[in-house]
N, C-alpha and C positions, 0 to 999 in steps of 0.2 A: 103458641102452640105451649100445654101445659108440662112442668117438668117431668110429672108422674107418665107420661106418655109411653116413656123408656118402657114401665115394668110389664106390659101386656106383653109385646115380643120379648122381654125376657123372660118372664115366668113360661112362655110357651116353648121356648129353646128347652130351658130348665127339666119341662115335664116332656118332652118328647126324647129327651135325654134319657128319663130313666125308662121311660118307656122300651127304648130299645137297648136298656142296660139287661132288664126284666127280659126282653125277647130273647137277647143273647144267652144268658144263662139259663131259660126253661131249656133253650134247644140241647144247651153245652150238659147240662145235667143229665136230659131224660134220652141223649146219645151214649153215655157216661153209664148209667145205670142199663140200657140197654145188651151194651158190648161187654160189661162187667171187668174194667178197665181197674186196675188196681193204682194205690197212691204212688206205689214205685214205678210204676209206669210213664206215668204224668210228671213224676219229678223232674225229668229234664225239661228245661225249656223248648218250645215247640213242639213239645211230643204230640200233642193232641192236636196241633194244626197238620202233623205229619199222620196220624191213626184216622181221623175224622173226614167226613166225607166233604166237598166243598160248597154243600148246603148248610154244613154246621158252621165250619172257619170262615166262610166269606164273609157274615155279616160282623164278626169281632174285625176284620180286614177293614172295611168299610168305615164301620167307627174307628179305629186306629188312625186312619188319615185324614179325617173328617176334625177329631180332636188335636191331630198336629197341626192341620192348615190354620184352624180358629185359634191354636196358642199364638201361630207366627201372624196372623192377621191383628192377637189385640197387641202385640209387641208393637208393630208398625203404628198403630193406633196412639199406644203411650208415648211413643219418640215424637209423632208427628201431633199431636194434639195440640201441648203447651205452644210449640212453635204457630200453629193456626190462631191460637188465641191470643198471642202476644200482636200477631201481624192485625187481627182486627183492632184492637185495641188501638192501634195510631193512625 
């Protein structure tokens, strides 16, 4: 398998992440504009999650959970990958 085969799935993941970010911000910005929330109301961390209905805040909660699990998976990969390469060399 060529080494460039990883670029397809990697670019697809990056594209999907960007699509989810745009979707999230479109939902949030439209909600903020419809309800006329002020910057002072949103200055407290977690205020938007409390004020917004579940259909606005659920996508961001799921996105945070996925990014946390992805980063922990990458940590394990970085820890284990050098060990498996040295085991294959022997």
